[in-house]
C-alpha positions as CSV (number, residue, x, y, z in Angstrom):
1,X,82.1,104.7,118.4
2,X,79.1,106.8,118.8
3,X,75.6,104.8,119.8
4,X,72.2,105.8,118.3
5,X,69.0,104.6,119.1
6,X,67.3,103.0,116.2
7,X,64.4,105.6,116.2
8,X,67.1,108.5,116.2
9,X,69.2,107.0,113.5
10,X,66.1,106.5,111.2
11,X,65.1,110.1,111.7
12,X,68.8,111.6,111.2
13,X,70.1,109.1,108.9
14,X,72.0,111.6,106.8
15,X,73.8,112.7,110.0
16,X,74.6,109.0,111.0
17,X,76.1,108.5,107.5
18,X,78.2,111.9,107.7
19,X,79.6,110.8,111.2
20,X,80.5,107.3,109.8
21,X,82.6,109.2,107.1
22,X,84.0,111.9,109.4
23,X,84.3,110.1,112.9
24,X,84.3,106.5,112.1
25,X,81.8,103.5,112.8
26,X,78.5,104.5,114.3
27,X,76.7,101.9,116.4
28,X,73.0,101.5,116.1
29,X,71.0,100.0,119.2
30,X,67.4,98.6,119.6
31,X,66.4,98.1,123.2
32,X,69.7,98.7,124.6
33,X,71.4,96.0,122.3
34,X,73.8,96.8,119.7
35,X,72.2,95.6,116.3
36,X,74.2,97.3,113.7
37,X,77.3,99.3,112.6
38,X,77.3,102.2,110.1
39,X,80.6,102.4,108.3
40,X,81.9,104.7,105.5
41,X,82.4,103.1,102.1
42,X,86.1,103.4,102.3
43,X,86.3,101.4,105.4
44,X,83.8,98.9,104.2
45,X,86.2,98.5,101.0
46,X,89.2,98.0,103.4
47,X,87.6,95.6,105.5
48,X,85.9,93.4,102.8
49,X,89.2,93.2,100.7
50,X,87.6,94.8,97.8
51,X,90.2,97.3,97.1
52,X,91.1,96.2,93.7
53,X,88.9,95.3,90.7
54,X,88.9,91.8,89.6
55,X,91.2,92.7,86.6
56,X,93.6,94.4,89.1
57,X,93.3,91.4,91.4
58,X,94.2,88.9,88.4
59,X,97.0,91.2,87.4
60,X,98.7,90.9,91.0
61,X,98.7,87.3,90.5
62,X,102.3,85.7,90.6
63,X,101.1,83.8,87.6
64,X,100.3,86.8,85.5
65,X,102.2,87.0,82.2
66,X,103.4,83.5,82.7
67,X,103.8,81.7,79.3
68,X,104.2,78.3,80.4
69,X,100.6,77.7,81.8
70,X,98.8,75.1,79.8
71,X,95.1,76.2,79.4
72,X,94.2,73.8,76.8
73,X,91.0,71.7,77.5
74,X,91.1,68.0,77.7
75,X,89.0,66.9,74.7
76,X,88.9,63.1,75.3
77,X,85.4,61.4,75.9
78,X,83.9,61.3,79.1
79,X,83.9,58.1,81.1
80,X,80.6,56.2,82.1
81,X,79.3,56.5,85.7
82,X,76.5,54.2,86.9
83,X,74.4,56.0,89.5
């Protein structure tokens, strides 16, 4: 992983982003300490688990298409609660 000083990363942001896409994560340092990592969108999606849309996620559920799920709402009166 390539390390960039904060000032250099700010001045050459487009290069940092291109390197993240082609070479992998890019480390940003401030006063010699790692403070951030720039990653490509593809790697971010992979790491965050957001590869699928909500619809695709729901369609992958083992319950998708199941006809025996009761989704009816209970219409009984609510109970009294003393606070």
